[in-house]
C-alpha positions in Angstrom: 10.3 88.3 200.2 7.6 90.8 198.8 4.6 90.4 197.5 5.5 90.5 193.8 8.3 87.5 194.2 6.0 85.7 196.4 3.6 85.7 193.2 6.3 84.8 191.0 7.4 82.0 192.8 3.9 80.7 192.9 3.6 80.6 189.3 6.7 79.2 188.8 5.9 76.4 191.0 2.6 75.9 189.9 3.0 76.0 186.2 5.6 72.7 186.2 3.2 70.9 188.3 0.3 71.7 186.2 2.7 70.5 183.0 3.5 67.1 185.2 -0.1 66.5 185.9 -0.9 67.0 181.7 1.6 64.0 181.3 0.6 61.8 184.0 -3.0 62.3 182.8 -2.0 61.8 179.1 0.1 58.9 179.8 -2.9 57.5 181.8 -5.4 57.6 178.5 -6.4 54.2 176.5 -4.5 54.2 173.1 -7.9 54.7 171.5 -8.4 58.4 172.9 -4.6 59.6 173.0 -4.1 61.7 170.3 -1.2 61.6 167.8 0.7 64.7 169.6 0.6 65.1 172.8 3.9 67.2 173.7 3.9 70.6 171.2 5.9 73.7 172.2 3.5 74.6 174.9 4.4 71.8 176.5 8.1 73.5 176.9 6.8 76.3 177.6 5.4 75.2 180.5 8.9 74.7 182.3 10.7 76.9 181.2 9.3 80.0 180.9 7.9 80.6 184.3 11.0 79.3 186.4 13.0 81.9 184.1 10.6 84.4 184.7 10.1 83.8 188.2 14.3 84.7 188.4 14.1 87.6 186.7 11.6 89.1 189.0 13.4 88.2 191.6 16.7 90.5 190.1 14.2 93.4 188.7 10.7 93.0 190.5 9.3 95.9 188.2 10.6 94.1 184.9 7.1 93.6 182.8 8.6 91.1 180.5 9.4 88.6 183.4 5.8 89.0 184.2 4.7 87.9 180.6 7.0 85.0 180.7 5.4 83.9 184.6 1.7 84.4 182.8 2.4 83.4 179.5 3.6 79.7 181.3 0.9 79.3 183.6 -1.6 80.0 180.7 0.1 76.9 179.2 0.2 74.8 182.1 -3.6 75.3 181.8 -4.0 74.9 178.7 -2.4 71.5 178.6 -4.0 70.1 181.6 -7.4 71.2 180.1 -6.7 69.7 177.2 -5.3 66.2 178.7 -8.5 66.1 181.2 -10.8 66.4 178.2 -9.6 63.4 176.7 -9.5 61.7 179.7 -13.2 62.5 181.1 -14.7 61.6 177.8 -12.6 58.3 178.1 -14.4 58.1 181.3 -18.1 58.6 179.9 -18.3 62.0 180.9 -18.9 64.0 177.6 -20.2 67.3 178.7 -17.4 67.9 181.4 -15.1 67.2 178.3 -16.8 69.9 176.5 -16.4 72.7 179.0 -12.8 72.0 179.6 -12.4 72.9 175.4 -12.9 76.4 177.2 -10.0 76.5 179.5 -8.1 74.7 176.7 -8.6 77.3 174.6 -8.0 80.1 176.6 -4.9 79.2 178.0 -3.4 78.5 174.1 -4.7 82.0 173.5 -3.0 84.0 176.4 -0.1 81.8 175.9 0.2 82.7 172.4 -0.6 86.6 172.8 2.0 87.2 175.6 5.1 84.7 174.5 4.8 84.8 170.2 3.5 88.5 170.2 3.8 91.0 172.8 7.1 89.2 173.8 9.4 89.9 171.2 8.1 93.5 170.1 8.7 94.5 173.5 12.0 92.7 174.0 14.5 93.2 175.4 13.8 96.8 177.2 10.1 96.4 177.6 9.3 99.1 175.0 7.9 98.6 171.1 10.2 99.9 168.9 8.3 102.4 167.7 4.4 103.8 167.8 4.5 102.2 164.4 4.5 98.7 165.7 1.1 98.4 167.1 -0.1 97.8 164.2 1.7 94.1 163.7 0.3 93.9 167.9 -3.1 93.8 166.7 -3.0 91.8 164.0 -1.8 89.3 166.3 -4.1 89.9 168.6 -6.7 89.9 166.3 -5.6 86.5 164.7 -5.4 84.7 167.6 -8.5 85.9 169.1 -10.4 84.8 165.5 -8.6 80.9 165.5 -9.7 81.2 169.3 -13.4 81.9 168.6 -13.2 79.6 165.5 -12.4 76.8 167.8 -14.7 77.5 170.6 -17.9 78.0 168.3 -17.2 75.1 166.0 -19.6 72.3 165.3 -17.9 69.0 166.5 -17.7 66.7 162.8 -20.0 63.8 162.5 -19.7 60.1 164.4 -18.5 59.1 160.7 -14.8 58.7 160.6 -13.7 60.6 163.7 -11.2 58.9 165.1 -11.7 58.7 168.9 -14.7 56.2 170.2 -17.0 59.1 170.5 -17.9 62.7 169.5 -16.6 65.5 172.0 -19.7 67.7 172.4 -19.1 71.5 172.0 -21.5 73.2 174.3 -20.9 76.8 172.5 -21.1 75.5 169.4 -22.6 77.8 166.6 -23.7 76.2 163.7 -24.5 79.1 162.1 -20.9 80.5 161.5 -19.6 76.3 160.2 -19.4 77.7 156.6 -17.1 80.1 157.0 -15.0 78.0 159.4 -12.6 77.3 156.8 -12.3 80.5 155.5 -11.8 82.3 159.3 -8.9 79.1 159.8 -7.0 80.1 157.1 -6.7 83.7 157.7 -6.5 83.4 161.2 -3.6 81.2 160.9 -2.0 83.3 158.0 -2.1 86.6 160.5 -1.0 84.4 163.7 2.4 83.4 161.1 2.0 86.7 159.4 2.3 88.6 163.0 5.2 86.3 164.4 7.7 87.3 161.7 6.6 91.0 161.9 7.6 90.4 166.0 11.0 89.0 164.9 11.2 91.8 162.3 11.3 94.2 165.4 14.3 93.0 166.7 15.9 92.8 163.5 15.1 96.5 162.8 16.1 96.7 166.5 19.9 96.0 165.4 20.0 97.9 162.8 19.1 101.1 164.8 21.4 100.3 168.1 24.8 100.7 169.7 26.6 98.1 169.7 26.0 96.8 173.3 22.5 96.7 172.4 22.9 95.1 169.2 24.8 92.0 171.0 21.5 92.5 173.8 19.1 92.2 171.2 20.7 89.1 169.0 20.3 86.5 171.7 16.7 87.1 171.8 16.5 87.8 167.6 18.2 84.3 167.4 16.0 82.7 169.8 12.5 83.5 168.0 13.9 83.2 164.7 15.1 79.8 164.9 11.4 78.9 166.6 9.1 80.5 163.6 11.0 78.4 161.2 11.1 75.5 163.3 7.3 76.2 163.8 6.4 76.3 160.1 8.3 73.6 159.6 7.0 71.6 161.4 3.2 72.4 160.2 4.4 71.2 157.0 6.9 68.1 157.9 6.0 66.9 161.5 9.7 66.2 161.6 10.7 69.2 162.6 8.3 69.8 165.3 10.7 68.5 168.1 13.4 71.0 167.2 10.9 73.9 167.5 10.0 72.2 171.4 13.7 72.2 171.8 13.4 76.0 170.3 10.6 76.7 172.2 12.1 76.2 175.5 15.5 78.1 174.8 13.8 81.2 174.4 13.4 82.5 177.9 17.3 81.7 178.3 18.2 83.8 175.3 15.9 86.7 176.7 17.8 86.4 180.4 21.3 86.5 179.0 19.9 89.7 177.3 17.8 91.2 180.0 20.6 90.6 182.5 23.4 91.4 179.8 25.6 88.6 180.8 28.2 86.8 177.9 26.7 89.6 175.5 29.8 88.6 173.4 29.1 85.1 172.8 26.2 85.9 170.2 27.7 86.2 167.3 30.4 83.1 167.8 26.9 81.6 168.8 24.8 82.3 165.1 27.8 82.0 163.2 28.0 78.6 164.3 24.8 77.7 163.9 24.3 78.7 160.4 27.2 77.4 159.2 26.4 73.9 160.9 22.8 74.1 159.7 24.4 75.2 155.8 26.7 72.3 156.0 24.2 69.4 157.2 21.7 71.0 154.5 24.1 70.4 151.9 25.8 67.9 152.4 23.0 65.9 152.9 21.4 67.1 149.8 24.1 66.1 147.9 24.5 62.8 149.7 20.8 62.1 149.0 20.8 63.1 145.4 24.6 61.6 144.5 22.9 58.2 146.1 19.7 58.1 144.2 21.9 59.1 140.8 24.4 56.0 141.7 21.1 53.9 142.5 19.6 54.9 139.2 23.0 54.7 137.3 24.7 51.2 138.9 21.3 49.7 139.6 21.9 46.4 142.2 25.1 48.0 143.6 23.5 49.9 146.6 27.0 49.6 148.6 29.2 51.5 145.5 26.1 54.0 145.3 26.3 54.7 149.0 30.5 54.9 148.9 29.8 57.5 145.9 27.5 59.7 148.0 29.7 59.4 150.6 33.1 60.3 148.7 30.9 63.4 147.3 29.6 64.5 150.4 32.9 64.6 151.9 34.4 66.7 149.3 32.1 68.9 149.1 31.8 69.6 153.2 35.6 71.6 153.9 35.3 74.0 151.0 31.2 74.4 151.9 32.1 75.2 155.3 34.9 77.8 154.2 32.6 79.4 152.4 29.6 79.5 154.9 31.7 80.5 157.4 32.9 83.2 155.2 29.3 84.5 154.4 28.3 84.7 157.9 31.5 86.4 158.9 30.7 89.2 156.0 27.1 89.2 157.1 27.6 90.1 160.6 30.9 91.5 160.4 31.2 93.7 157.1 33.5 93.1 154.3 36.5 92.3 156.8 34.9 90.0 159.2 37.4 87.1 158.3 40.5 88.0 160.7 42.8 85.4 158.2 41.4 87.6 155.5 42.9 90.8 157.5 45.9 89.1 158.1 46.8 88.5 155.0 46.0 91.7 153.7 48.1 92.9 156.6 51.0 90.8 155.9 50.8 92.0 151.9 50.8 95.9 153.4 53.6 95.3 155.3 55.6 93.6 152.7 55.1 96.5 150.4 56.5 99.3 152.4 58.9 100.3 154.9 58.5 100.1 158.3 57.0 103.1 159.1 54.6 103.1 156.2 54.0 99.4 157.3 53.0 101.4 160.6 50.6 103.2 158.7 49.1 100.0 157.2 49.0 98.2 160.5 46.7 100.8 162.3 44.7 100.9 158.9 43.9 97.5 158.9 43.1 97.4 162.5 40.7 99.8 162.8 38.5 98.0 159.6 38.7 95.3 161.0 37.7 96.1 164.3 35.2 98.7 162.9 36.0 101.5 165.6 36.1 105.1 165.1 39.7 105.2 165.1 43.4 103.2 166.3 46.7 104.0 166.9 49.8 102.5 167.4 52.7 104.1 170.0 56.2 102.5 169.3 58.2 102.5 172.6 61.4 104.2 171.9 64.2 107.1 173.1 61.8 109.1 170.4 58.5 107.8 170.9 56.6 106.8 167.0 52.9 107.6 167.1 50.7 107.1 164.3 46.7 107.4 164.2 44.3 106.3 161.9 40.8 108.3 162.4 40.8 109.2 166.0 40.9 107.1 169.7 39.5 109.5 171.6 40.1 110.5 175.4 39.8 107.7 176.7 40.8 104.7 174.3 40.8 101.0 174.8 44.9 100.2 175.9 46.1 96.8 174.5 50.4 96.7 175.5 52.4 95.2 172.0 54.8 92.5 173.4 57.8 91.4 171.2 59.5 88.0 172.5 58.6 89.0 176.0 59.7 92.5 175.5 57.1 95.7 175.1 57.7 97.5 172.4 54.9 99.8 172.0 51.4 99.6 172.7 47.4 99.5 170.3 45.3 102.1 171.1 41.7 101.6 170.0 39.0 103.8 169.5 35.2 104.0 170.4 32.9 101.2 168.6 31.8 102.0 165.0 28.5 101.5 163.5 28.9 97.9 162.0 26.9 94.9 163.5 28.6 93.3 166.4 31.8 95.2 166.6 32.5 94.6 170.3 32.1 90.9 169.8 34.6 90.5 167.1 37.1 93.0 168.4 38.7 89.8 170.5 39.2 87.2 167.3 40.6 90.2 165.8 42.9 91.5 168.6 44.2 88.1 169.1 45.3 87.5 165.3 46.4 90.9 164.4 48.4 92.1 167.7 50.9 90.1 167.4 51.5 91.5 163.7 51.4 95.3 164.5 53.8 93.9 167.2 56.1 92.6 164.6 55.7 96.0 162.6 56.4 98.2 165.9 59.6 96.6 166.5 60.6 96.5 163.3 60.3 100.3 163.6 62.1 100.4 166.7 64.8 98.4 165.2 65.3 100.9 162.4 65.3 104.0 164.6 68.1 102.0 166.6 69.9 101.6 163.0 69.6 105.3 162.0 70.8 106.8 165.6 73.3 103.8 165.6 74.6 104.8 162.2 74.6 108.3 163.2 76.6 107.5 166.4 78.8 105.4 163.8 79.8 108.2 162.0 80.1 111.1 164.3 82.4 108.2 166.8 84.3 107.6 163.4 85.1 111.2 163.3 85.5 112.1 167.2 87.7 108.9 166.8 89.8 110.7 164.2 89.8 113.8 166.0 90.9 112.0 169.2 93.8 109.9 167.2 94.9 113.2 165.7 95.3 115.3 168.7 96.6 112.2 170.2 99.0 111.4 168.3 100.4 114.9 167.0 100.2 116.6 170.6 101.2 113.6 172.6 103.0 111.0 170.8 104.1 113.1 168.3 106.2 115.5 170.9 107.2 113.1 173.3 109.2 111.2 170.0 109.9 114.8 169.1 111.7 115.5 172.3 113.6 111.7 172.2 115.2 112.9 168.9 116.3 115.6 170.3 117.5 113.9 174.0 119.4 111.4 171.2 121.2 114.6 169.5 122.4 116.1 172.9 123.5 112.3 174.4 125.2 111.8 171.1 126.9 115.0 171.0 128.0 114.6 175.3 129.2 111.2 175.0 132.5 112.0 174.2 133.3 115.2 176.5 130.6 114.3 179.2 130.0 110.4 179.5 128.1 111.0 183.0 125.8 113.5 181.6 125.2 111.3 178.3 124.5 108.6 180.3 121.5 110.5 182.4 119.9 111.5 178.9 120.3 108.0 177.7 118.0 106.9 180.9 115.7 109.5 180.5 115.0 109.1 176.7 114.7 105.0 178.3 111.9 106.4 181.0 110.1 108.5 178.1 110.3 105.5 175.3 108.2 102.9 177.9 105.6 105.7 178.7 105.0 106.2 174.7 105.0 102.0 174.7 102.0 102.5 177.6 100.5 105.2 175.2 100.3 103.0 172.2 99.5 100.2 174.3 96.0 102.2 175.6 95.3 103.3 172.0 95.7 100.0 170.8 93.4 98.5 173.2 90.7 101.7 172.7 90.6 100.3 169.6 90.4 96.6 170.1 91.2 94.7 172.9 94.1 93.0 173.6 92.7 89.9 174.5 90.5 89.2 171.4 93.7 88.9 169.4 96.0 87.0 172.7 93.5 84.4 173.8 90.5 84.5 171.0 86.7 85.2 172.1 85.7 81.8 173.9 89.2 82.3 175.9 88.8 85.9 176.3 85.1 85.7 177.7 86.0 83.1 179.7 88.4 85.6 181.4 86.1 88.2 181.6 83.8 85.5 183.2 86.5 84.6 186.2 87.4 88.0 186.6 84.8 88.5 190.0 81.8 87.1 191.1 79.1 85.4 190.7 80.3 82.0 189.3 79.6 82.0 185.8 79.5 79.0 183.3 80.7 79.8 179.9 79.8 77.2 177.2 80.5 77.6 173.9 79.3 75.6 170.8 80.9 76.0 167.2 83.9 77.3 165.7 84.2 80.8 166.9 88.0 81.0 165.7 87.2 82.8 162.1 84.4 84.9 163.4 85.0 88.8 161.9 87.0 91.5 163.5 83.2 93.2 164.0 81.7 90.5 165.8 84.5 89.5 168.1 84.2 92.7 169.3 80.7 93.2 169.6 80.5 90.3 171.4 82.9 90.5 173.9 81.5 94.1 174.6 77.6 92.9 174.7 79.2 90.0 177.2 81.6 92.3 179.1 78.4 95.3 179.8 76.2 92.4 180.7 78.9 91.0 183.3 79.3 94.1 184.6 75.3 94.8 185.2 75.1 91.3 187.0 77.9 91.9 189.4 76.2 95.6 190.0 72.5 95.0 190.1 71.4 91.9 189.7 73.1 90.1 193.3 73.2 87.2 191.5 75.0 83.8 193.1 75.5 82.6 189.6 75.4 83.2 185.4 75.6 81.6 182.4 76.9 82.4 179.3 76.1 80.6 176.2 78.1 81.1 172.6 76.8 79.3 169.9 77.9 79.1 166.2 75.3 78.2 163.7 76.0 78.1 159.9 74.6 82.2 159.4 73.7 83.2 162.7 75.5 83.7 166.0 73.5 83.4 169.5 75.1 84.7 172.5 72.9 83.8 175.7 73.8 85.6 179.3 71.6 84.7 181.6 71.6 84.7 186.0 69.4 83.8 188.6 69.3 87.3 190.5 66.3 89.5 191.4 65.1 90.2 187.7 64.9 93.3 186.2 61.5 95.2 188.3 57.7 95.6 186.6 58.7 99.2 185.2 61.8 99.4 184.3 63.8 101.8 181.6 66.5 101.0 179.0 69.4 102.8 180.6 72.9 103.2 179.3 74.4 99.6 179.0 71.3 98.0 177.9 70.9 100.5 175.3 74.6 100.5 174.3 74.1 96.4 174.0 71.5 96.7 171.5 72.8 99.1 169.4 76.4 97.3 169.2 73.8 94.5 167.9 72.0 96.4 165.7 75.2 97.8 163.8 75.7 94.3 162.8 72.2 93.8 162.0 70.9 91.5 164.5 69.0 91.8 167.6 69.5 92.0 171.4 66.6 91.5 173.4 66.9 91.6 177.4 64.2 90.0 179.3 63.1 89.2 183.1 60.7 89.3 186.2 61.4 90.4 189.7 62.6 86.8 191.1 63.5 84.9 188.2 66.7 86.8 187.1 67.2 88.5 183.8 68.2 86.9 180.2 70.0 89.2 176.9 69.8 87.4 173.8 71.8 87.8 171.2 71.5 87.1 167.5 74.1 87.9 165.2 73.7 87.0 161.5 76.2 85.5 159.6 76.3 84.9 155.7 79.6 83.3 154.5 81.3 84.3 157.3 80.8 87.5 157.6 78.3 89.6 159.6 75.3 91.4 158.0 76.7 95.7 158.2 74.5 98.4 157.0 76.9 101.5 158.4 76.5 103.8 155.4 80.4 104.2 156.2 81.9 101.4 153.6 84.9 102.6 151.9 
């Protein structure tokens, strides 16, 4: 250990010892010599400031704030013990010693006051004044405390008449000539002390306005601590009941400074401030309503105290929830600006999404997120065959990346730029992100669906024309020529039947072979248009046949009637199941699989799951998975493929049904 840490440890140990000794000295006093208040905010300072200061010195030996905390705490301990011993010696008949103990009592109080209530807040959290213009505030505090100290040291003791203690404690340093000015000096000095304390807290508020987001959260902790202490201290001087909260608040100040200096979990300060203000406001207003209604009811309903109490409780309860919401909105606006409430942002985003198509909705998402996060820029990139990128502001070269996940499928990413100038933006970001990211994921998924649908429409139009061309070629060049040749063969067989029966028989045999080939061509042509198994077996049995064609063992479950489904839905389900089973057999290495088809009133659900090796961490959508998504999108449905390594793969399909017909938007009607 270095000399610095040894000195800090010595002060951290000595201060609580002095405080405990003061408590024991107070406890041993006779009742007639015990003051009305033996515990003050200074008593709390003795136990917390030196300990936290020594901790900070151990981590940062050159930190001036930590040395101020140790020195102020030690001075408070000396003052407390000297004050207790002053009454102790007076009680045992040693007035001269008791009189001289006034000096360390008052000097310790002065050092403690200057260091902890003036210098410490002015120099928090970096050990420097905000600017040279704050020197007068420090000078005012030092001068006011010095004046109060001199006033106490040279005052003339009161006369024995009306003195509340058995004997008057003499003052060896009294100056009777200054006594006429004592009252004025007291008022002026204490006014200066409270003014300097308020200015010290104001200096931190000025720092917050000019600081970057991280430094704002760093200053927020000591600002909250010092502001609360000043409020309760002033209130305690008027109403003694508030002195105990001032004592507790004084004990918490060093911990707030430690949080600030060490930058430990600084993101929580806005939550602490918010809840503290809301709780205090609710308690104050509800209490006022309760006592006000109780008093009014007591006057109106004289003699009915129970009715008055019930009426007051009902009024206070009715005020509680609306008041809490109003205060929360006010504090959020104070801390985060006009868009500080994530619920309000979510409502704004919902309305924007309802008013526009997916492309415009994506622009609304980035705009609302930029406002709510108070950053310089926000962008959303939708993961698709042709990635779509929408940006508001400028995200910069190294933005924060937040994945957008919709039902387990990554649909894009959110890019968040550097923090802007708003108060506490980074602390608020997590709440806003948690609230709005699901909305952004929904919109990103809608954009993907719209793109899939558009591509499907284009592919359907292209495929229709290609299919027409193929059918024309197959019918004209293949089947048409074959039928023409068969007609010529029939004519030749008819002419040869009388003169050469054997030749006619050969021609008829060739004709039979050609007709078999034509039948096969027609069967292949029809199968390309629609699987015959659907007409021969129905959807349920056709899927069971697909499942039984090869391993793995596949269980098929059908829930609800599927016999009257539209033809387009039957084909889509059959092809999706066929493609999914092909992928399972080629890639999954599964031992079993399950196919579940569930018919509901307006939706047909299909689930294909296996217990195979699942999808890799980073996989790209192939032709098979893409075709399944497109088949579902053509009918206005969705197809989601999920899976983790070692946990199998799930293909979930939902196809809408309205009055037994699918919702189809292909642009090819008629």
